[in-house]
All heavy atoms as TSV, in Angstrom:
chain	resi	resn	atom	element	x	y	z
A	1	PHE	N	N	-2.939	4.379	9.956
A	1	PHE	CA	C	-2.531	5.537	9.260
A	1	PHE	C	C	-3.667	6.051	8.386
A	1	PHE	O	O	-4.653	5.410	8.231
A	1	PHE	CB	C	-1.243	5.307	8.521
A	1	PHE	CG	C	-1.325	4.467	7.223
A	1	PHE	CD1	C	-1.514	5.074	6.057
A	1	PHE	CD2	C	-1.185	3.099	7.324
A	1	PHE	CE1	C	-1.572	4.339	4.880
A	1	PHE	CE2	C	-1.278	2.339	6.107
A	1	PHE	CZ	C	-1.455	2.969	4.919
A	2	PHE	N	N	-3.425	7.255	7.812
A	2	PHE	CA	C	-4.449	7.852	6.915
A	2	PHE	C	C	-3.869	7.997	5.516
A	2	PHE	O	O	-2.639	8.181	5.334
A	2	PHE	CB	C	-4.814	9.167	7.462
A	2	PHE	CG	C	-5.620	9.115	8.766
A	2	PHE	CD1	C	-4.972	9.018	9.976
A	2	PHE	CD2	C	-7.019	9.092	8.736
A	2	PHE	CE1	C	-5.705	8.942	11.146
A	2	PHE	CE2	C	-7.740	9.034	9.878
A	2	PHE	CZ	C	-7.091	8.942	11.120
A	3	ALA	N	N	-4.690	7.938	4.483
A	3	ALA	CA	C	-4.231	8.004	3.142
A	3	ALA	C	C	-5.309	8.724	2.300
A	3	ALA	O	O	-6.467	8.809	2.625
A	3	ALA	CB	C	-3.976	6.609	2.579
A	4	CYS	N	N	-4.875	9.246	1.153
A	4	CYS	CA	C	-5.810	9.878	0.141
A	4	CYS	C	C	-5.132	9.763	-1.196
A	4	CYS	O	O	-3.963	9.462	-1.300
A	4	CYS	CB	C	-6.123	11.241	0.578
A	4	CYS	SG	S	-4.760	12.456	0.483
A	5	GLY	N	N	-5.939	10.020	-2.225
A	5	GLY	CA	C	-5.421	9.978	-3.555
A	5	GLY	C	C	-5.891	8.787	-4.367
A	5	GLY	O	O	-6.928	8.186	-4.054
A	6	MET	N	N	-5.156	8.434	-5.410
A	6	MET	CA	C	-5.535	7.321	-6.279
A	6	MET	C	C	-5.335	5.994	-5.567
A	6	MET	O	O	-4.430	5.843	-4.776
A	6	MET	CB	C	-4.695	7.316	-7.524
A	6	MET	CG	C	-5.067	8.415	-8.515
A	6	MET	SD	S	-6.764	8.347	-9.099
A	6	MET	CE	C	-6.901	6.763	-9.831
A	7	ASN	N	N	-6.293	5.051	-5.912
A	7	ASN	CA	C	-6.137	3.695	-5.347
A	7	ASN	C	C	-6.306	2.680	-6.467
A	7	ASN	O	O	-6.721	1.523	-6.235
A	7	ASN	CB	C	-7.127	3.460	-4.225
A	7	ASN	CG	C	-6.860	2.232	-3.455
A	7	ASN	OD1	O	-5.702	1.963	-3.053
A	7	ASN	ND2	N	-7.888	1.396	-3.202
A	8	ASP	N	N	-6.015	3.113	-7.698
A	8	ASP	CA	C	-6.278	2.173	-8.859
A	8	ASP	C	C	-5.448	0.975	-8.885
A	8	ASP	O	O	-5.792	-0.064	-9.468
A	8	ASP	CB	C	-6.078	3.004	-10.156
A	8	ASP	CG	C	-4.716	3.670	-10.307
A	8	ASP	OD1	O	-4.113	3.992	-9.292
A	8	ASP	OD2	O	-4.298	3.835	-11.452
A	9	CYS	N	N	-4.330	0.909	-8.110
A	9	CYS	CA	C	-3.474	-0.254	-8.035
A	9	CYS	C	C	-3.438	-0.849	-6.630
A	9	CYS	O	O	-2.599	-1.634	-6.335
A	9	CYS	CB	C	-2.070	0.073	-8.485
A	9	CYS	SG	S	-1.966	0.586	-10.245
A	10	GLY	N	N	-4.313	-0.327	-5.750
A	10	GLY	CA	C	-4.289	-0.797	-4.353
A	10	GLY	C	C	-3.222	-0.105	-3.514
A	10	GLY	O	O	-2.929	-0.585	-2.382
A	11	GLN	N	N	-2.648	0.940	-3.999
A	11	GLN	CA	C	-1.539	1.600	-3.339
A	11	GLN	C	C	-1.871	2.266	-2.024
A	11	GLN	O	O	-1.034	2.579	-1.170
A	11	GLN	CB	C	-0.816	2.612	-4.253
A	11	GLN	CG	C	-1.686	3.766	-4.707
A	11	GLN	CD	C	-2.385	3.577	-6.071
A	11	GLN	OE1	O	-2.881	2.508	-6.300
A	11	GLN	NE2	N	-2.325	4.560	-6.898
A	12	LEU	N	N	-3.145	2.476	-1.719
A	12	LEU	CA	C	-3.574	3.003	-0.432
A	12	LEU	C	C	-3.661	1.979	0.709
A	12	LEU	O	O	-3.720	2.296	1.856
A	12	LEU	CB	C	-4.873	3.767	-0.501
A	12	LEU	CG	C	-4.883	4.970	-1.464
A	12	LEU	CD1	C	-6.223	5.696	-1.401
A	12	LEU	CD2	C	-3.746	5.982	-1.151
A	13	GLY	N	N	-3.690	0.674	0.290
A	13	GLY	CA	C	-3.780	-0.387	1.275
A	13	GLY	C	C	-5.132	-0.637	1.838
A	13	GLY	O	O	-5.320	-1.150	2.882
A	14	LEU	N	N	-6.193	-0.275	1.066
A	14	LEU	CA	C	-7.539	-0.451	1.533
A	14	LEU	C	C	-7.981	-1.883	1.559
A	14	LEU	O	O	-8.851	-2.297	2.344
A	14	LEU	CB	C	-8.480	0.407	0.672
A	14	LEU	CG	C	-8.243	1.891	0.668
A	14	LEU	CD1	C	-9.216	2.641	-0.235
A	14	LEU	CD2	C	-8.356	2.456	2.107
A	15	GLY	N	N	-7.450	-2.697	0.566
A	15	GLY	CA	C	-7.724	-4.108	0.580
A	15	GLY	C	C	-9.197	-4.476	0.323
A	15	GLY	O	O	-9.642	-5.537	0.568
A	16	THR	N	N	-9.985	-3.523	-0.277
A	16	THR	CA	C	-11.345	-3.741	-0.549
A	16	THR	C	C	-11.674	-3.882	-2.029
A	16	THR	O	O	-12.853	-4.115	-2.377
A	16	THR	CB	C	-12.198	-2.631	0.050
A	16	THR	OG1	O	-11.858	-1.415	-0.558
A	16	THR	CG2	C	-11.998	-2.484	1.570
A	17	GLY	N	N	-10.711	-3.723	-2.864
A	17	GLY	CA	C	-10.965	-3.687	-4.315
A	17	GLY	C	C	-11.555	-2.366	-4.768
A	17	GLY	O	O	-11.810	-2.143	-5.943
A	18	ASP	N	N	-11.662	-1.368	-3.854
A	18	ASP	CA	C	-12.086	-0.064	-4.090
A	18	ASP	C	C	-10.976	0.687	-4.871
A	18	ASP	O	O	-9.958	0.941	-4.309
A	18	ASP	CB	C	-12.473	0.661	-2.862
A	18	ASP	CG	C	-12.993	2.076	-3.064
A	18	ASP	OD1	O	-12.924	2.518	-4.147
A	18	ASP	OD2	O	-13.412	2.661	-2.028
A	19	LYS	N	N	-11.205	1.030	-6.111
A	19	LYS	CA	C	-10.143	1.626	-6.911
A	19	LYS	C	C	-10.422	3.101	-7.186
A	19	LYS	O	O	-9.770	3.797	-7.936
A	19	LYS	CB	C	-10.041	0.936	-8.257
A	19	LYS	CG	C	-9.517	-0.504	-8.076
A	19	LYS	CD	C	-9.392	-1.199	-9.329
A	19	LYS	CE	C	-8.983	-2.602	-9.066
A	19	LYS	NZ	N	-7.924	-3.069	-9.919
A	20	ASP	N	N	-11.424	3.714	-6.470
A	20	ASP	CA	C	-11.791	5.162	-6.650
A	20	ASP	C	C	-10.793	6.033	-5.991
A	20	ASP	O	O	-10.122	5.756	-4.984
A	20	ASP	CB	C	-13.181	5.359	-5.983
A	20	ASP	CG	C	-14.300	4.610	-6.718
A	20	ASP	OD1	O	-14.088	4.296	-7.873
A	20	ASP	OD2	O	-15.319	4.369	-6.078
A	21	TYR	N	N	-10.707	7.213	-6.604
A	21	TYR	CA	C	-9.911	8.330	-6.029
A	21	TYR	C	C	-10.500	8.814	-4.682
A	21	TYR	O	O	-11.687	8.977	-4.594
A	21	TYR	CB	C	-9.905	9.488	-7.014
A	21	TYR	CG	C	-9.096	10.707	-6.595
A	21	TYR	CD1	C	-7.714	10.698	-6.788
A	21	TYR	CD2	C	-9.685	11.788	-6.011
A	21	TYR	CE1	C	-6.953	11.780	-6.369
A	21	TYR	CE2	C	-8.953	12.888	-5.601
A	21	TYR	CZ	C	-7.593	12.878	-5.763
A	21	TYR	OH	O	-6.850	13.934	-5.375
A	22	LYS	N	N	-9.632	9.034	-3.722
A	22	LYS	CA	C	-10.083	9.439	-2.372
A	22	LYS	C	C	-9.676	10.884	-2.179
A	22	LYS	O	O	-8.445	11.191	-2.067
A	22	LYS	CB	C	-9.515	8.580	-1.300
A	22	LYS	CG	C	-9.810	7.141	-1.385
A	22	LYS	CD	C	-11.298	6.846	-1.411
A	22	LYS	CE	C	-11.554	5.363	-1.577
A	22	LYS	NZ	N	-12.883	5.069	-1.966
A	23	GLU	N	N	-10.642	11.822	-2.223
A	23	GLU	CA	C	-10.345	13.231	-2.071
A	23	GLU	C	C	-9.933	13.666	-0.701
A	23	GLU	O	O	-9.193	14.619	-0.563
A	23	GLU	CB	C	-11.554	14.047	-2.546
A	23	GLU	CG	C	-11.826	13.980	-4.022
A	23	GLU	CD	C	-12.901	14.824	-4.499
A	23	GLU	OE1	O	-13.251	15.866	-3.769
A	23	GLU	OE2	O	-13.390	14.648	-5.582
A	24	THR	N	N	-10.464	13.005	0.339
A	24	THR	CA	C	-10.123	13.350	1.698
A	24	THR	C	C	-9.405	12.202	2.377
A	24	THR	O	O	-9.463	11.041	1.923
A	24	THR	CB	C	-11.386	13.684	2.437
A	24	THR	OG1	O	-12.258	12.562	2.472
A	24	THR	CG2	C	-12.120	14.868	1.842
A	25	LEU	N	N	-8.750	12.492	3.492
A	25	LEU	CA	C	-8.014	11.469	4.246
A	25	LEU	C	C	-8.987	10.437	4.741
A	25	LEU	O	O	-10.030	10.817	5.277
A	25	LEU	CB	C	-7.221	12.089	5.377
A	25	LEU	CG	C	-6.016	12.902	4.977
A	25	LEU	CD1	C	-5.456	13.609	6.198
A	25	LEU	CD2	C	-4.971	12.014	4.363
A	26	ILE	N	N	-8.680	9.168	4.626
A	26	ILE	CA	C	-9.422	8.064	5.188
A	26	ILE	C	C	-8.514	7.188	5.977
A	26	ILE	O	O	-7.362	7.057	5.684
A	26	ILE	CB	C	-10.176	7.231	4.086
A	26	ILE	CG1	C	-9.153	6.647	3.077
A	26	ILE	CG2	C	-11.182	8.028	3.378
A	26	ILE	CD1	C	-9.746	5.669	2.125
A	27	GLN	N	N	-9.058	6.641	7.045
A	27	GLN	CA	C	-8.215	5.761	7.933
A	27	GLN	C	C	-8.039	4.412	7.236
A	27	GLN	O	O	-9.033	3.775	6.798
A	27	GLN	CB	C	-8.796	5.610	9.285
A	27	GLN	CG	C	-7.887	4.860	10.242
A	27	GLN	CD	C	-8.317	4.964	11.640
A	27	GLN	OE1	O	-9.345	5.468	12.018
A	27	GLN	NE2	N	-7.517	4.408	12.588
A	28	VAL	N	N	-6.811	3.953	7.274
A	28	VAL	CA	C	-6.522	2.597	6.664
A	28	VAL	C	C	-6.038	1.689	7.777
A	28	VAL	O	O	-5.192	2.047	8.611
A	28	VAL	CB	C	-5.353	2.730	5.600
A	28	VAL	CG1	C	-5.006	1.356	5.054
A	28	VAL	CG2	C	-5.739	3.738	4.572
A	29	ASN	N	N	-6.691	0.516	7.861
A	29	ASN	CA	C	-6.385	-0.449	8.901
A	29	ASN	C	C	-5.617	-1.623	8.286
A	29	ASN	O	O	-6.209	-2.372	7.564
A	29	ASN	CB	C	-7.669	-0.938	9.567
A	29	ASN	CG	C	-8.376	0.151	10.287
A	29	ASN	OD1	O	-7.818	0.907	11.040
A	29	ASN	ND2	N	-9.695	0.308	10.018
A	30	LEU	N	N	-4.307	-1.664	8.560
A	30	LEU	CA	C	-3.499	-2.762	8.084
A	30	LEU	C	C	-3.231	-3.777	9.197
A	30	LEU	O	O	-3.348	-3.388	10.400
A	30	LEU	CB	C	-2.231	-2.219	7.530
A	30	LEU	CG	C	-2.372	-1.401	6.232
A	30	LEU	CD1	C	-1.029	-0.739	5.838
A	30	LEU	CD2	C	-2.917	-2.264	5.074
A	31	PRO	N	N	-2.856	-4.984	8.900
A	31	PRO	CA	C	-2.622	-5.991	9.944
A	31	PRO	C	C	-1.255	-5.815	10.706
A	31	PRO	O	O	-0.933	-6.681	11.486
A	31	PRO	CB	C	-2.591	-7.299	9.178
A	31	PRO	CG	C	-2.136	-6.938	7.803
A	31	PRO	CD	C	-2.718	-5.537	7.588
A	32	GLU	N	N	-0.624	-4.691	10.525
A	32	GLU	CA	C	0.661	-4.434	11.135
A	32	GLU	C	C	0.763	-2.952	11.524
A	32	GLU	O	O	0.152	-2.129	10.840
A	32	GLU	CB	C	1.821	-4.835	10.233
A	32	GLU	CG	C	3.172	-4.674	10.756
A	32	GLU	CD	C	3.575	-5.617	11.865
A	32	GLU	OE1	O	3.475	-6.802	11.690
A	32	GLU	OE2	O	3.921	-5.116	12.899
A	33	THR	N	N	1.530	-2.638	12.527
A	33	THR	CA	C	1.862	-1.253	12.856
A	33	THR	C	C	3.210	-0.932	12.225
A	33	THR	O	O	4.109	-1.764	12.293
A	33	THR	CB	C	1.913	-1.022	14.398
A	33	THR	OG1	O	0.683	-1.364	14.923
A	33	THR	CG2	C	2.300	0.393	14.721
A	34	PHE	N	N	3.342	0.188	11.616
A	34	PHE	CA	C	4.566	0.609	10.896
A	34	PHE	C	C	5.304	1.743	11.539
A	34	PHE	O	O	4.674	2.660	12.041
A	34	PHE	CB	C	4.249	0.943	9.397
A	34	PHE	CG	C	3.662	-0.211	8.632
A	34	PHE	CD1	C	2.303	-0.382	8.506
A	34	PHE	CD2	C	4.511	-1.179	8.101
A	34	PHE	CE1	C	1.735	-1.415	7.815
A	34	PHE	CE2	C	3.969	-2.259	7.445
A	34	PHE	CZ	C	2.597	-2.423	7.293
A	35	VAL	N	N	6.621	1.679	11.519
A	35	VAL	CA	C	7.476	2.793	12.014
A	35	VAL	C	C	7.895	3.686	10.901
A	35	VAL	O	O	8.397	4.780	11.173
A	35	VAL	CB	C	8.646	2.247	12.776
A	35	VAL	CG1	C	8.255	1.511	14.068
A	35	VAL	CG2	C	9.549	1.356	11.903
A	36	GLY	N	N	7.729	3.257	9.650
A	36	GLY	CA	C	8.027	4.080	8.524
A	36	GLY	C	C	7.172	3.708	7.324
A	36	GLY	O	O	6.861	2.562	7.140
A	37	LEU	N	N	6.759	4.689	6.554
A	37	LEU	CA	C	5.920	4.466	5.383
A	37	LEU	C	C	6.532	5.279	4.243
A	37	LEU	O	O	7.019	6.394	4.447
A	37	LEU	CB	C	4.477	4.889	5.610
A	37	LEU	CG	C	3.659	4.011	6.558
A	37	LEU	CD1	C	2.368	4.672	6.939
A	37	LEU	CD2	C	3.438	2.624	5.924
A	38	SER	N	N	6.378	4.786	3.032
A	38	SER	CA	C	6.744	5.511	1.858
A	38	SER	C	C	5.671	5.277	0.789
A	38	SER	O	O	5.300	4.082	0.495
A	38	SER	CB	C	8.095	5.035	1.331
A	38	SER	OG	O	8.430	5.621	0.063
A	39	ALA	N	N	5.179	6.305	0.188
A	39	ALA	CA	C	4.124	6.205	-0.820
A	39	ALA	C	C	4.701	6.571	-2.130
A	39	ALA	O	O	5.169	7.690	-2.348
A	39	ALA	CB	C	2.948	7.097	-0.486
A	40	GLY	N	N	4.697	5.632	-3.111
A	40	GLY	CA	C	5.060	5.884	-4.467
A	40	GLY	C	C	3.855	6.254	-5.321
A	40	GLY	O	O	2.758	6.426	-4.728
A	41	HIS	N	N	4.048	6.333	-6.609
A	41	HIS	CA	C	2.939	6.694	-7.470
A	41	HIS	C	C	1.878	5.564	-7.502
A	41	HIS	O	O	0.680	5.840	-7.421
A	41	HIS	CB	C	3.450	6.965	-8.909
A	41	HIS	CG	C	2.404	7.301	-9.899
A	41	HIS	ND1	N	1.701	8.492	-9.844
A	41	HIS	CD2	C	1.883	6.614	-10.916
A	41	HIS	CE1	C	0.846	8.495	-10.824
A	41	HIS	NE2	N	0.920	7.380	-11.502
A	42	ASN	N	N	2.316	4.329	-7.684
A	42	ASN	CA	C	1.358	3.173	-7.725
A	42	ASN	C	C	1.632	2.110	-6.676
A	42	ASN	O	O	1.159	1.028	-6.777
A	42	ASN	CB	C	1.380	2.540	-9.102
A	42	ASN	CG	C	0.740	3.482	-10.155
A	42	ASN	OD1	O	-0.206	4.176	-9.906
A	42	ASN	ND2	N	1.298	3.430	-11.375
A	43	HIS	N	N	2.459	2.445	-5.717
A	43	HIS	CA	C	2.843	1.426	-4.651
A	43	HIS	C	C	3.170	2.096	-3.396
A	43	HIS	O	O	3.445	3.297	-3.357
A	43	HIS	CB	C	3.945	0.549	-5.167
A	43	HIS	CG	C	5.261	1.288	-5.304
A	43	HIS	ND1	N	5.503	2.178	-6.351
A	43	HIS	CD2	C	6.352	1.307	-4.525
A	43	HIS	CE1	C	6.722	2.678	-6.182
A	43	HIS	NE2	N	7.284	2.145	-5.126
A	44	SER	N	N	3.157	1.314	-2.304
A	44	SER	CA	C	3.563	1.833	-1.022
A	44	SER	C	C	4.463	0.829	-0.310
A	44	SER	O	O	4.328	-0.382	-0.581
A	44	SER	CB	C	2.329	2.178	-0.161
A	44	SER	OG	O	1.525	3.145	-0.768
A	45	LEU	N	N	5.253	1.270	0.619
A	45	LEU	CA	C	6.154	0.434	1.422
A	45	LEU	C	C	6.015	0.766	2.841
A	45	LEU	O	O	5.789	1.965	3.207
A	45	LEU	CB	C	7.594	0.653	0.984
A	45	LEU	CG	C	7.927	0.356	-0.505
A	45	LEU	CD1	C	9.370	0.821	-0.791
A	45	LEU	CD2	C	7.767	-1.047	-0.869
A	46	GLY	N	N	6.182	-0.180	3.762
A	46	GLY	CA	C	6.119	0.037	5.151
A	46	GLY	C	C	7.103	-0.830	5.944
A	46	GLY	O	O	7.342	-1.955	5.517
A	47	ILE	N	N	7.739	-0.264	6.976
A	47	ILE	CA	C	8.608	-1.042	7.822
A	47	ILE	C	C	7.889	-1.395	9.108
A	47	ILE	O	O	7.390	-0.546	9.797
A	47	ILE	CB	C	9.929	-0.243	8.182
A	47	ILE	CG1	C	10.630	0.079	6.896
A	47	ILE	CG2	C	10.812	-1.002	9.146
A	47	ILE	CD1	C	11.839	0.994	7.064
A	48	ALA	N	N	7.728	-2.716	9.308
A	48	ALA	CA	C	6.896	-3.202	10.488
A	48	ALA	C	C	7.576	-2.866	11.792
A	48	ALA	O	O	8.797	-3.081	11.968
A	48	ALA	CB	C	6.743	-4.692	10.352
A	49	GLU	N	N	6.819	-2.421	12.754
A	49	GLU	CA	C	7.306	-2.117	14.096
A	49	GLU	C	C	7.722	-3.433	14.791
A	49	GLU	O	O	8.699	-3.409	15.535
A	49	GLU	CB	C	6.233	-1.417	14.887
A	49	GLU	CG	C	6.640	-1.005	16.242
A	49	GLU	CD	C	5.536	-0.318	17.025
A	49	GLU	OE1	O	4.408	-0.822	17.175
A	49	GLU	OE2	O	5.740	0.855	17.431
A	50	SER	N	N	6.948	-4.476	14.603
A	50	SER	CA	C	7.198	-5.710	15.382
A	50	SER	C	C	8.542	-6.329	15.080
A	50	SER	O	O	9.259	-6.808	15.996
A	50	SER	CB	C	6.106	-6.712	15.118
A	50	SER	OG	O	6.087	-7.093	13.743
A	51	ASP	N	N	8.984	-6.420	13.827
A	51	ASP	CA	C	10.196	-7.126	13.507
A	51	ASP	C	C	11.089	-6.469	12.482
A	51	ASP	O	O	12.067	-7.044	12.051
A	51	ASP	CB	C	9.885	-8.586	13.044
A	51	ASP	CG	C	8.994	-8.621	11.783
A	51	ASP	OD1	O	8.725	-7.521	11.274
A	51	ASP	OD2	O	8.660	-9.719	11.422
A	52	GLY	N	N	10.705	-5.296	11.985
A	52	GLY	CA	C	11.531	-4.540	11.047
A	52	GLY	C	C	11.407	-5.095	9.617
A	52	GLY	O	O	12.105	-4.662	8.770
A	53	SER	N	N	10.431	-5.986	9.363
A	53	SER	CA	C	10.249	-6.472	8.060
A	53	SER	C	C	9.693	-5.439	7.097
A	53	SER	O	O	9.018	-4.482	7.547
A	53	SER	CB	C	9.359	-7.737	8.067
A	53	SER	OG	O	8.045	-7.428	8.519
A	54	LEU	N	N	9.967	-5.577	5.787
A	54	LEU	CA	C	9.488	-4.614	4.855
A	54	LEU	C	C	8.224	-5.139	4.153
A	54	LEU	O	O	8.230	-6.307	3.673
A	54	LEU	CB	C	10.554	-4.390	3.775
A	54	LEU	CG	C	10.167	-3.427	2.594
A	54	LEU	CD1	C	9.953	-2.052	3.170
A	54	LEU	CD2	C	11.281	-3.461	1.585
A	55	TRP	N	N	7.190	-4.408	4.146
A	55	TRP	CA	C	5.888	-4.758	3.591
A	55	TRP	C	C	5.699	-3.878	2.302
A	55	TRP	O	O	6.133	-2.739	2.282
A	55	TRP	CB	C	4.776	-4.488	4.506
A	55	TRP	CG	C	4.668	-5.392	5.671
A	55	TRP	CD1	C	5.657	-5.745	6.531
A	55	TRP	CD2	C	3.520	-6.105	6.118
A	55	TRP	NE1	N	5.151	-6.594	7.543
A	55	TRP	CE2	C	3.858	-6.833	7.273
A	55	TRP	CE3	C	2.220	-6.195	5.647
A	55	TRP	CZ2	C	2.993	-7.635	7.936
A	55	TRP	CZ3	C	1.305	-6.976	6.335
A	55	TRP	CH2	C	1.697	-7.688	7.460
A	56	SER	N	N	5.063	-4.453	1.244
A	56	SER	CA	C	4.798	-3.672	0.037
A	56	SER	C	C	3.402	-3.941	-0.495
A	56	SER	O	O	2.946	-5.075	-0.291
A	56	SER	CB	C	5.867	-3.941	-0.967
A	56	SER	OG	O	5.885	-5.305	-1.336
A	57	TRP	N	N	2.789	-2.974	-1.099
A	57	TRP	CA	C	1.459	-3.206	-1.647
A	57	TRP	C	C	1.268	-2.222	-2.790
A	57	TRP	O	O	1.881	-1.160	-2.866
A	57	TRP	CB	C	0.311	-3.152	-0.602
A	57	TRP	CG	C	0.273	-1.806	0.147
A	57	TRP	CD1	C	-0.490	-0.729	-0.086
A	57	TRP	CD2	C	1.008	-1.536	1.366
A	57	TRP	NE1	N	-0.265	0.246	0.885
A	57	TRP	CE2	C	0.652	-0.227	1.793
A	57	TRP	CE3	C	1.962	-2.233	2.106
A	57	TRP	CZ2	C	1.208	0.386	2.911
A	57	TRP	CZ3	C	2.517	-1.561	3.274
A	57	TRP	CH2	C	2.103	-0.351	3.633
A	58	GLY	N	N	0.343	-2.577	-3.768
A	58	GLY	CA	C	0.084	-1.776	-4.915
A	58	GLY	C	C	0.538	-2.516	-6.172
A	58	GLY	O	O	0.598	-3.679	-6.244
A	59	SER	N	N	0.902	-1.716	-7.157
A	59	SER	CA	C	1.319	-2.254	-8.425
A	59	SER	C	C	2.764	-2.789	-8.364
A	59	SER	O	O	3.637	-2.192	-7.748
A	59	SER	CB	C	1.283	-1.157	-9.524
A	59	SER	OG	O	1.863	-1.689	-10.719
A	60	ASN	N	N	2.921	-3.958	-8.959
A	60	ASN	CA	C	4.289	-4.553	-9.126
A	60	ASN	C	C	4.649	-4.718	-10.581
A	60	ASN	O	O	5.483	-5.631	-10.987
A	60	ASN	CB	C	4.314	-5.892	-8.392
A	60	ASN	CG	C	5.770	-6.427	-8.225
A	60	ASN	OD1	O	6.652	-5.677	-7.934
A	60	ASN	ND2	N	5.931	-7.740	-8.431
A	61	LEU	N	N	4.043	-3.925	-11.421
A	61	LEU	CA	C	4.192	-4.033	-12.877
A	61	LEU	C	C	5.663	-4.046	-13.344
A	61	LEU	O	O	6.032	-4.759	-14.271
A	61	LEU	CB	C	3.420	-2.953	-13.570
A	61	LEU	CG	C	3.277	-3.049	-15.091
A	61	LEU	CD1	C	2.587	-4.311	-15.428
A	61	LEU	CD2	C	2.568	-1.836	-15.626
A	62	LYS	N	N	6.566	-3.276	-12.629
A	62	LYS	CA	C	7.933	-3.169	-13.003
A	62	LYS	C	C	8.851	-3.741	-11.848
A	62	LYS	O	O	9.987	-3.370	-11.778
A	62	LYS	CB	C	8.310	-1.798	-13.405
A	62	LYS	CG	C	7.588	-1.355	-14.660
A	62	LYS	CD	C	7.971	0.009	-15.106
A	62	LYS	CE	C	7.216	0.336	-16.368
A	62	LYS	NZ	N	7.620	1.642	-16.892
A	63	GLY	N	N	8.253	-4.592	-10.992
A	63	GLY	CA	C	9.041	-5.170	-9.897
A	63	GLY	C	C	9.254	-4.289	-8.714
A	63	GLY	O	O	10.043	-4.589	-7.809
A	64	GLN	N	N	8.549	-3.190	-8.589
A	64	GLN	CA	C	8.770	-2.196	-7.482
A	64	GLN	C	C	8.378	-2.717	-6.166
A	64	GLN	O	O	8.805	-2.167	-5.084
A	64	GLN	CB	C	8.061	-0.851	-7.778
A	64	GLN	CG	C	6.579	-0.899	-7.995
A	64	GLN	CD	C	6.142	-1.043	-9.412
A	64	GLN	OE1	O	6.612	-1.885	-10.126
A	64	GLN	NE2	N	5.181	-0.229	-9.829
A	65	LEU	N	N	7.637	-3.803	-6.045
A	65	LEU	CA	C	7.296	-4.373	-4.738
A	65	LEU	C	C	8.305	-5.439	-4.316
A	65	LEU	O	O	8.216	-5.905	-3.176
A	65	LEU	CB	C	5.906	-5.038	-4.782
A	65	LEU	CG	C	4.710	-4.113	-5.152
A	65	LEU	CD1	C	3.449	-4.934	-5.039
A	65	LEU	CD2	C	4.679	-2.945	-4.247
A	66	GLY	N	N	9.298	-5.734	-5.202
A	66	GLY	CA	C	10.275	-6.736	-4.837
A	66	GLY	C	C	9.760	-8.127	-4.919
A	66	GLY	O	O	10.272	-9.078	-4.332
A	67	GLN	N	N	8.669	-8.318	-5.714
A	67	GLN	CA	C	8.080	-9.653	-5.912
A	67	GLN	C	C	8.303	-10.097	-7.383
A	67	GLN	O	O	8.436	-9.278	-8.280
A	67	GLN	CB	C	6.584	-9.598	-5.581
A	67	GLN	CG	C	6.340	-9.210	-4.132
A	67	GLN	CD	C	4.847	-9.061	-3.892
A	67	GLN	OE1	O	3.992	-9.204	-4.762
A	67	GLN	NE2	N	4.554	-8.618	-2.674
A	68	ALA	N	N	8.341	-11.333	-7.581
A	68	ALA	CA	C	8.656	-11.863	-8.910
A	68	ALA	C	C	7.583	-11.598	-9.988
A	68	ALA	O	O	7.890	-11.410	-11.114
A	68	ALA	CB	C	8.833	-13.418	-8.865
A	69	GLU	N	N	6.345	-11.513	-9.576
A	69	GLU	CA	C	5.291	-11.226	-10.593
A	69	GLU	C	C	4.290	-10.183	-9.996
A	69	GLU	O	O	4.256	-9.977	-8.836
A	69	GLU	CB	C	4.569	-12.540	-10.972
A	69	GLU	CG	C	4.025	-13.308	-9.800
A	69	GLU	CD	C	3.527	-14.660	-10.184
A	69	GLU	OE1	O	4.318	-15.558	-10.473
A	69	GLU	OE2	O	2.314	-14.785	-10.191
A	70	GLU	N	N	3.501	-9.658	-10.878
A	70	GLU	CA	C	2.544	-8.617	-10.487
A	70	GLU	C	C	1.489	-9.267	-9.539
A	70	GLU	O	O	0.815	-10.210	-9.901
A	70	GLU	CB	C	1.839	-8.008	-11.694
A	70	GLU	CG	C	0.899	-6.923	-11.335
A	70	GLU	CD	C	0.241	-6.229	-12.461
A	70	GLU	OE1	O	0.400	-6.679	-13.626
A	70	GLU	OE2	O	-0.333	-5.156	-12.239
A	71	ILE	N	N	1.332	-8.684	-8.372
A	71	ILE	CA	C	0.290	-9.066	-7.407
A	71	ILE	C	C	-0.398	-7.842	-6.948
A	71	ILE	O	O	0.167	-6.961	-6.368
A	71	ILE	CB	C	0.972	-9.850	-6.235
A	71	ILE	CG1	C	1.663	-11.091	-6.693
A	71	ILE	CG2	C	-0.124	-10.145	-5.192
A	71	ILE	CD1	C	2.369	-11.798	-5.615
A	72	LEU	N	N	-1.756	-7.828	-7.197
A	72	LEU	CA	C	-2.576	-6.662	-6.755
A	72	LEU	C	C	-3.450	-7.126	-5.590
A	72	LEU	O	O	-3.853	-8.343	-5.571
A	72	LEU	CB	C	-3.431	-6.140	-7.895
A	72	LEU	CG	C	-2.628	-5.613	-9.072
A	72	LEU	CD1	C	-3.568	-5.226	-10.199
A	72	LEU	CD2	C	-1.782	-4.405	-8.696
A	73	PRO	N	N	-3.788	-6.279	-4.643
A	73	PRO	CA	C	-4.663	-6.689	-3.541
A	73	PRO	C	C	-6.091	-7.069	-4.054
A	73	PRO	O	O	-6.497	-6.551	-5.117
A	73	PRO	CB	C	-4.709	-5.455	-2.636
A	73	PRO	CG	C	-4.093	-4.316	-3.427
A	73	PRO	CD	C	-3.379	-4.916	-4.576
A	74	HIS	N	N	-6.708	-7.873	-3.402
A	74	HIS	CA	C	-8.073	-8.343	-3.737
A	74	HIS	C	C	-9.141	-7.379	-3.171
A	74	HIS	O	O	-9.069	-6.927	-2.142
A	74	HIS	CB	C	-8.362	-9.706	-3.269
A	74	HIS	CG	C	-7.384	-10.703	-3.800
A	74	HIS	ND1	N	-7.311	-11.095	-5.134
A	74	HIS	CD2	C	-6.283	-11.346	-3.206
A	74	HIS	CE1	C	-6.313	-11.915	-5.322
A	74	HIS	NE2	N	-5.648	-12.054	-4.201
């Protein structure tokens, strides 16, 4: 998929530690194909095509990723 905007919390899924604002669309390569995506302010969610599992990435400061503690991409 393609993404643009802020990546200060890893919400674009770049996985590179690059936190810079992206002014133009860039291709994002994730380890899964998604049938649905949702982009929040500091986080994103995706439904996996292979098994319907829910994936989340970005900030978990207030539990929005459904994880017990804050985990940011490396």
